[in-house]
C-alpha positions in Angstrom: 118.1 97.2 73.7 121.3 95.7 75.1 120.4 92.0 75.7 123.6 91.0 77.5 123.1 89.9 81.1 126.8 89.3 81.9 128.0 91.1 85.0 131.8 91.5 85.0 133.1 92.6 88.4 134.2 96.2 87.5 133.3 99.4 89.4 129.7 99.5 88.3 128.7 95.9 88.2 130.8 94.7 91.1 128.0 95.5 93.4 125.8 92.8 91.8 128.6 90.3 92.1 129.0 91.2 95.8 125.3 90.6 96.4 125.4 87.3 94.7 128.3 86.2 96.9 126.5 87.4 100.0 123.3 85.6 99.1 124.9 82.3 98.3 127.2 82.5 101.4 124.2 83.2 103.6 121.8 80.5 102.4 120.3 78.5 105.2 121.2 81.0 107.9 117.7 82.4 108.3 117.4 81.1 111.9 119.9 83.8 113.1 117.9 86.7 111.5 118.3 90.4 111.9 117.8 91.6 115.5 114.5 93.3 115.9 114.6 97.1 116.0 111.2 98.5 117.0 111.5 101.5 114.7 111.9 99.2 111.7 109.8 96.3 112.6 108.6 94.5 109.5 104.9 94.1 109.4 103.6 90.6 109.9 101.1 89.3 107.4 98.2 90.1 109.8 99.5 93.6 110.3 99.9 94.0 106.6 96.2 93.2 106.1 95.2 95.5 109.0 97.0 98.6 107.5 94.5 101.4 107.7 94.0 103.3 104.4 91.8 106.2 103.5 92.1 106.8 99.7 89.4 104.4 98.5 86.5 105.6 100.6 87.8 108.8 102.4 87.4 107.0 105.7 89.7 104.7 107.6 89.4 101.0 106.6 91.6 97.9 106.7 93.4 97.0 103.6 91.8 93.5 103.8 88.3 95.1 103.8 88.9 97.5 100.9 86.9 96.7 97.7 89.4 98.2 95.3 92.6 97.4 93.4 94.9 99.1 95.8 98.6 98.5 96.8 100.2 100.1 99.8 103.9 101.1 99.8 105.0 101.4 103.5 107.8 103.7 104.7 109.9 100.6 105.4 109.3 99.3 101.9 110.7 102.6 100.6 113.7 102.5 102.9 114.6 98.9 101.9 114.2 99.6 98.2 117.0 102.1 98.1 114.8 104.6 96.3 116.1 108.2 96.3 112.9 109.9 94.9 109.2 109.2 94.8 109.0 107.9 91.2 111.6 105.3 92.1 109.5 104.3 95.2 106.5 104.0 92.9 108.2 101.1 91.1 107.2 99.1 94.2 103.5 99.3 93.1 103.1 96.7 90.4 99.8 98.2 89.2 101.7 101.2 87.8 103.7 101.7 84.7 106.7 103.8 85.8 109.0 104.7 82.9 112.1 106.9 83.4 112.9 109.3 80.6 116.6 109.6 80.7 118.3 110.8 83.8 115.5 113.0 85.3 112.1 112.7 83.5 109.3 110.3 84.3 106.1 109.0 82.7 103.8 107.3 85.3 100.3 106.0 84.8 97.9 103.2 85.8 95.8 101.1 83.4 97.2 102.8 80.2 97.5 106.3 78.7 101.1 106.8 79.8 101.7 109.4 77.1 104.0 112.5 77.1 101.2 114.5 78.7 100.0 111.7 81.1 96.8 113.2 82.4 94.6 110.5 83.9 96.3 109.9 87.2 95.5 112.0 90.2 98.3 112.5 92.7 97.8 113.9 96.3 100.3 114.6 99.0 98.6 114.7 102.5 95.4 115.5 100.7 96.9 118.3 98.5 96.3 117.8 94.8 99.6 118.3 92.9 98.5 118.1 89.2 99.1 121.1 87.0 96.0 122.6 85.2 98.4 123.6 82.4 98.4 120.0 81.1 96.5 118.0 83.8 99.7 116.1 84.7 102.3 116.1 87.4 105.7 117.8 87.7 107.4 114.8 89.3 110.6 116.7 89.9 108.8 119.0 92.3 107.5 116.0 94.4 110.9 115.4 96.1 110.5 114.9 99.9 112.6 113.3 102.6 111.6 109.7 102.0 112.1 108.8 105.6 109.2 111.1 106.5 106.7 109.2 104.3 104.4 106.9 106.3 102.8 105.2 103.3 101.8 105.6 99.6 98.4 104.3 98.7 98.2 103.4 95.0 94.8 102.8 93.5 94.3 101.6 89.9 90.9 102.4 88.7 88.7 105.5 88.8 88.4 107.6 92.0 86.2 110.4 90.6 83.2 109.8 92.8 85.3 110.9 95.8 88.3 112.9 94.4 86.7 114.5 91.3 88.1 115.3 87.9 91.3 113.6 86.6 91.1 110.6 88.9 90.3 108.6 85.8 92.6 105.6 85.8 94.0 105.8 89.3 94.9 107.8 92.4 98.2 108.0 94.2 97.9 109.3 97.8 101.2 110.1 99.5 100.8 110.3 103.3 103.6 111.7 105.5 104.2 110.9 109.1 102.9 112.9 112.0 105.5 115.2 113.6 104.9 113.1 116.8 106.4 110.1 114.9 109.5 112.0 113.7 111.1 113.2 116.9 114.8 113.6 117.3 117.6 114.0 114.7 117.7 112.3 111.3 120.6 112.8 109.0 121.4 111.0 105.7 124.1 111.4 103.1 124.3 109.5 99.8 126.8 109.7 97.0 127.5 107.8 93.8 128.0 108.1 90.1 124.5 109.1 88.9 123.3 110.3 92.3 126.2 112.6 92.9 125.1 113.7 96.3 122.0 113.8 98.5 122.0 115.3 102.0 118.8 115.2 104.1 118.6 116.6 107.7 115.5 116.7 109.9 114.9 117.6 113.5 111.8 116.9 115.5 110.9 118.3 118.9 108.1 119.5 121.3 106.8 123.0 121.3 104.4 122.5 124.2 102.7 119.5 125.9 101.2 117.4 123.1 102.3 119.9 120.4 105.0 118.4 118.1 107.1 119.8 115.3 109.7 118.9 112.7 111.8 120.9 110.3 113.9 119.6 107.5 116.3 120.6 104.7 117.4 118.6 101.7 119.9 119.0 98.8 120.2 116.7 95.8 122.6 116.8 92.9 122.2 114.4 90.0 124.5 113.7 87.0 123.4 113.9 83.4 122.2 110.8 81.5 123.2 109.2 78.2 121.8 109.2 74.7 121.2 106.1 72.7 124.7 106.2 71.3 126.3 106.7 74.7 127.0 110.5 74.5 125.9 112.7 77.5 122.5 114.2 77.3 123.6 117.1 79.5 120.6 116.8 81.7 122.0 117.2 85.2 119.9 118.5 88.1 120.2 120.3 91.4 117.4 120.6 93.8 116.9 122.3 97.2 114.0 121.8 99.5 113.0 122.7 103.1 109.9 122.5 105.2 108.1 122.0 108.5 105.2 120.3 110.1 103.4 120.9 113.4 100.8 118.5 114.9 98.7 119.4 118.0 97.0 116.5 119.8 96.2 118.2 123.0 92.7 116.8 122.9 92.0 113.1 122.1 89.1 114.3 120.0 90.7 117.1 118.1 93.9 117.3 116.1 95.5 120.2 114.2 98.1 120.1 111.5 100.1 122.9 109.9 102.8 122.1 107.3 104.6 123.7 104.4 107.4 123.3 102.0 109.6 125.5 99.7 111.8 124.2 96.9 114.0 125.2 94.0 115.2 123.1 91.1 117.7 123.8 88.3 117.5 121.2 85.5 119.8 121.3 82.5 117.8 120.1 79.5 118.6 120.7 75.9 118.0 123.3 74.5 118.5 125.1 77.8 118.0 125.2 81.6 114.6 124.6 83.2 114.1 126.3 86.5 111.3 125.4 88.9 110.4 127.2 92.1 107.5 126.8 94.5 106.0 126.4 97.9 102.9 125.3 99.7 101.2 125.8 103.0 98.5 123.4 104.4 96.3 123.4 107.5 94.0 120.7 108.6 91.5 120.4 111.6 90.0 117.0 112.5 87.4 116.5 115.2 86.0 113.2 116.3 82.3 113.3 117.4 80.2 110.7 119.2 79.4 107.3 117.7 82.6 107.2 115.6 81.6 110.3 113.5 84.3 112.7 112.3 84.6 116.2 110.7 87.7 117.5 108.8 88.4 120.9 107.4 91.4 121.4 105.2 92.8 124.5 103.4 96.0 124.9 101.4 97.8 127.4 99.2 100.3 126.3 96.5 102.6 128.3 94.3 104.5 126.9 91.3 106.8 128.8 89.0 108.3 127.1 85.9 110.7 128.7 83.5 111.8 126.5 80.6 113.7 126.9 77.3 111.7 126.3 74.1 113.8 125.1 71.2 113.7 126.7 67.7 111.2 124.9 65.5 108.8 125.5 62.6 106.7 127.3 65.2 109.3 130.0 65.9 112.8 130.8 67.1 114.2 129.7 70.4 113.0 131.4 73.6 111.7 130.9 77.1 108.3 130.2 78.4 107.4 131.0 82.1 104.4 129.8 84.0 103.2 131.0 87.3 100.4 129.1 89.1 98.6 130.0 92.3 96.2 127.5 93.8 93.8 128.1 96.7 91.8 125.1 98.0 89.2 124.5 100.7 87.8 121.1 101.5 85.3 120.0 104.2 84.3 116.4 105.0 81.9 114.8 107.5 81.6 111.1 108.3 78.8 109.7 110.4 76.5 106.7 110.9 72.9 106.9 109.6 71.2 104.1 111.6 73.4 101.1 112.3 74.0 99.9 108.7 74.6 103.2 106.8 78.0 104.8 107.1 77.8 108.1 105.2 80.7 110.4 104.1 79.9 113.7 102.4 81.8 116.8 101.7 82.2 120.2 99.9 85.1 121.6 98.1 86.2 124.8 96.3 89.4 125.5 94.3 90.6 128.7 92.7 93.5 128.7 90.3 95.3 131.7 88.8 97.6 130.8 85.9 99.8 133.3 84.1 102.1 132.4 81.2 104.8 134.5 79.5 105.0 133.1 76.0 108.1 132.0 74.0 108.0 132.8 70.3 107.2 129.2 69.5 104.8 128.4 72.4 102.2 130.4 74.2 98.7 130.3 75.7 95.8 132.6 75.0 94.7 134.3 77.2 98.0 134.7 78.9 96.3 135.0 82.3 93.4 132.7 83.3 91.5 132.5 86.5 89.5 129.3 87.1 87.0 128.2 89.7 86.2 124.5 90.6 83.6 123.7 93.2 81.7 120.6 94.0 80.2 118.2 96.5 80.3 114.4 97.0 78.4 111.9 99.0 79.0 108.2 99.6 76.9 105.7 101.6 78.3 102.3 102.6 75.3 100.1 103.4 75.7 96.9 105.3 73.3 94.6 103.6 74.1 91.5 105.7 76.8 90.3 107.9 79.1 89.5 104.9 77.7 91.9 102.3 78.1 95.6 101.7 77.0 98.0 99.0 78.6 101.4 98.4 76.9 104.1 96.4 78.4 107.5 95.8 78.8 110.3 93.4 80.7 113.6 93.0 79.2 116.6 91.3 81.6 119.3 90.2 81.3 122.5 88.2 84.3 123.7 86.2 84.6 126.8 84.0 85.3 124.8 80.9 82.4 122.3 80.6 80.0 123.2 83.5 78.7 120.4 85.7 80.2 116.9 85.6 78.8 113.9 87.4 81.0 111.0 88.5 78.9 108.2 90.1 80.0 104.8 91.3 78.5 101.6 92.7 80.5 99.0 94.5 79.4 95.6 96.0 81.6 93.5 98.2 81.2 90.1 99.7 83.3 88.6 102.5 83.3 85.0 101.4 85.2 84.1 104.6 86.9 86.3 107.2 90.1 86.2 105.1 88.6 86.3 101.6 86.7 89.0 99.8 85.2 89.5 96.3 84.1 92.8 94.9 82.5 94.3 91.8 82.3 98.0 90.8 81.1 100.3 88.0 82.2 103.9 87.9 82.2 107.0 85.7 85.1 109.5 85.7 86.1 112.5 83.6 89.3 114.2 82.7 88.3 117.9 82.3 90.1 120.1 79.7 93.5 121.6 80.5 95.0 124.8 79.2 96.8 122.7 76.5 93.5 121.5 75.2 91.7 124.9 75.1 94.3 127.7 75.2 97.5 126.4 73.5 98.9 128.5 70.6 101.9 127.8 68.4 103.5 130.2 67.5 102.4 132.5 70.2 102.0 135.5 67.9 100.8 135.8 64.3 98.8 133.1 62.4 98.6 129.9 64.5 99.7 126.6 63.1 98.6 124.5 66.2 96.0 125.6 68.7 93.7 124.5 71.4 90.0 124.4 70.7 87.2 126.2 72.7 85.0 123.3 71.9 87.2 120.7 73.6 85.1 118.8 76.2 85.9 116.4 79.0 87.2 112.9 78.3 85.1 110.2 79.9 85.4 106.6 81.0 82.9 104.0 82.2 84.9 101.5 84.2 84.0 98.0 85.2 86.0 96.0 87.7 86.0 92.6 89.4 88.4 91.8 92.3 89.5 89.2 94.8 91.6 89.7 97.9 92.6 87.0 100.4 94.9 85.8 103.0 95.6 82.2 101.9 97.2 80.7 104.9 99.5 82.4 107.5 102.1 83.5 105.0 100.4 84.4 101.7 98.4 87.6 100.8 97.0 87.9 97.3 95.0 90.4 95.3 93.6 89.9 91.8 91.5 92.2 89.7 90.1 92.4 86.2 88.9 95.5 84.5 87.1 96.7 81.3 87.0 100.4 80.5 85.1 102.2 77.8 86.4 105.7 76.8 84.8 108.4 74.9 85.7 111.9 73.6 89.5 111.2 73.9 91.9 113.9 72.6 92.6 113.9 68.9 94.4 116.3 66.4 92.3 117.7 63.6 92.1 120.5 61.1 90.2 123.8 61.0 87.3 123.6 58.5 87.9 125.5 55.3 91.3 127.0 56.3 92.9 123.7 57.4 95.3 125.6 59.7 95.6 125.8 62.6 95.6 122.2 63.5 93.4 121.9 66.6 92.7 119.5 69.5 89.4 117.8 69.3 87.5 114.8 70.9 87.4 112.4 68.0 88.7 109.2 69.6 87.0 106.4 71.5 87.9 102.9 72.6 88.2 100.3 75.2 90.9 98.9 77.4 90.8 95.7 79.5 93.3 93.7 81.6 94.2 92.0 84.8 96.4 92.9 87.8 97.9 90.3 90.2 99.9 91.1 93.3 101.0 88.9 96.1 103.1 88.8 99.2 104.6 85.6 100.5 106.6 85.2 103.7 109.0 82.4 102.9 110.6 82.3 106.3 110.7 84.5 109.3 112.8 87.4 108.1 112.4 86.6 104.3 109.6 88.0 102.3 108.8 87.9 98.6 106.5 90.3 96.7 105.4 89.8 93.1 103.2 91.4 90.6 101.9 91.0 87.1 99.8 93.3 84.9 98.2 92.7 81.5 96.5 95.4 79.5 95.0 95.5 76.0 94.0 98.7 74.3 91.8 99.4 71.3 91.7 103.2 70.8 90.3 104.3 67.4 89.0 107.3 65.5 85.2 107.7 65.7 83.4 106.9 62.5 83.4 109.8 60.1 85.9 111.8 62.2 89.7 112.6 61.8 92.8 112.2 63.8 96.1 113.2 62.2 98.0 111.1 64.8 96.1 107.9 63.7 94.9 107.3 67.3 98.5 106.7 68.4 99.1 109.8 70.6 97.1 108.8 73.7 98.7 105.5 74.5 102.2 104.3 75.2 101.8 101.2 77.3 103.4 97.8 77.7 101.0 94.9 77.4 102.8 92.9 80.1 104.7 93.8 83.2 106.2 91.5 85.8 108.1 92.3 89.1 109.6 90.2 91.9 111.1 91.7 95.1 112.9 89.9 97.9 113.6 91.4 101.3 115.8 89.2 103.5 117.1 89.8 107.0 120.5 88.2 107.3 122.7 87.5 110.4 124.7 90.3 111.9 122.1 93.0 111.5 122.4 92.9 107.7 119.6 93.4 105.2 119.6 92.2 101.6 117.0 93.5 99.1 116.7 92.5 95.5 114.1 93.8 93.0 113.7 92.4 89.5 111.3 93.9 86.9 110.5 93.1 83.3 108.6 95.5 81.1 107.2 94.4 77.7 107.8 96.4 74.5 105.3 99.0 73.5 104.5 101.4 70.7 104.8 105.1 70.9 103.8 107.8 68.5 106.5 109.1 66.1 104.8 111.8 64.1 101.7 109.8 63.3 103.5 106.5 62.7 104.2 103.9 65.4 107.7 103.4 66.9 108.6 100.7 69.3 110.3 100.9 72.7 112.0 97.6 73.3 111.3 95.4 76.2 113.8 95.3 79.0 114.6 93.5 82.3 116.4 95.2 85.2 117.7 94.5 88.7 117.9 96.8 91.7 119.8 95.7 94.8 120.6 97.0 98.3 122.7 95.6 101.1 122.6 97.4 104.5 124.3 97.0 107.8 123.2 98.5 111.1 126.1 98.3 113.5 124.0 100.2 116.1 120.4 101.1 116.5 121.2 104.7 115.4 123.5 104.0 112.4 122.8 102.5 109.0 125.3 102.0 106.2 124.0 100.8 102.8 125.1 100.2 99.2 122.5 100.5 96.5 122.7 99.4 92.8 120.1 100.4 90.3 119.6 99.0 86.7 122.4 96.6 87.2 121.8 94.3 84.2 122.8 96.8 81.5 125.1 99.8 81.0 122.0 101.7 79.8 118.6 101.0 78.4 115.6 102.9 77.1 112.3 103.0 79.0 110.4 105.7 77.1 110.7 107.9 74.0 111.0 107.4 70.3 114.1 105.3 69.5 116.9 107.2 67.9 120.3 109.0 68.5 118.6 111.8 70.5 116.6 109.6 72.8 117.7 109.7 76.4 118.3 106.3 78.2 118.6 105.2 81.8 122.1 104.3 83.0 123.3 101.8 85.6 123.9 103.5 88.9 125.5 102.8 92.3 125.4 104.9 95.4 126.4 104.5 99.0 124.4 105.9 101.9 125.0 106.6 105.6 122.0 107.4 107.8 122.1 108.4 111.5 119.1 108.7 113.8 119.1 109.9 117.4 
């Protein structure tokens, strides 16, 4: 790691010098703060606590009343961060480990297990699950939306299986976009820089009929390639195109209808060849409010993903291409009602059908090549008001998948409002990560005798999670959340041998272990117009081979997580309609598997910065610098000449709204 923190005023680091000059020159000028613009009004501390979220209990509840380790990234937080894609915006959640792998790739997880095939974090976009059953992870490149249209991102660390089902093991990310009613008029944004070569976003919102609103959008992004450890280009540039629409009908105050969809195409140059990704989705949702604050929701969606990627020559076979085509059909019903005065019940039914078809490369394939899978289940949750300041939440989800049959994911959660502004909670939950096609159907090489293969006996990974938490407003300007957790895992993925024949090597469930840690997050309003947000996480992991069992990776392949992370963000409204935003983060070193032996990714500190000027209500001009403290640094991957690193980047942006 480059440990130099000097910032000479050249093209790339001059932005940091400019921000330092502005910050020093503006000290003490807070009384003449940024003129209030209603569309970008910063939430007060009380409004922050009153943000309505839905991810924790599948019902609207205030952030201050939520008995969970959750952080909310608002649309204005994203705008002021200067983020150009969702993974960059997720750095604002201090309860996540977000690691960039070179110019384009990402590894994202909560509470550990941030491996190459991160598979214990469930991600939803407007209620649509976006993980791939091929490896139970997320194609982050495909989640590239107009960030202006995101209302909020709810980030939960800790299991969510009792409501959301399989794979919500260590956390849930729920991305909620704005209603078409809230995105009326014209929005156009253009950004250009050295690493972000260009990004053009255009959106228009209008009215189809009384109380029927729509928006359409289009977006193009071109990104430069990154750098290898020695400074050479990694030739991993990327071009993406995306378009979509949303229609919201609110003709009745009791009934709302939503129809939305997206299509996208991505071309990504990655050695040994280009990766192409195409896809689209269509979602419809009906919500009806009944008497006594009851509500019913019916949602259906279809999702198509196509991936074509080069597979390098290896001991498994010559070079080739693997293509994967996935169709997902999903139907979800939910009903919320009050059972007597002290029982709020939420229950629902769900069904998902996936059809996955893989064209194998010589060195990588799946057997069978085509696989149809059914997933169906039901959940119920009862929030019981025990006394004026006490509540008990009991719930479970029961799912049936074609790999392991029925899975049960119960949870119990107790919360106590010590005062109107302080709350304590405790929870115990069970969650599972059901097998993916990698675990069961992988075959390398794709023809002939296999050297590496999935196992038909691979079962679900499980966790029993324990959590204690505290959330409070400590005075008019400080909002604090603290949580501690202890998780016990069983049947984690391992790599073993076939009895008698040795080959092929197969995936098994021979690991177990525990993780524990703490998460702290706070928001402090220093002055009117100046806010600080900080976070710290600690995690310890003890993953080991079960007695009498075998793992050829020495229990190293399932974890790649820093023990400590720290972040501090400052958002300051300066005179003359100027905004100044600074974000500092430090990530501890961590070990990563290198062929069964540990390698170390060095710790690093980085600074992101943004300065923006709004000469009119409609126009915004900003300059953004990312990773300003070093020319380049590593965040993930085995150290060595071929490891991709993250480079310093600067871009300018012009945004117009009308």
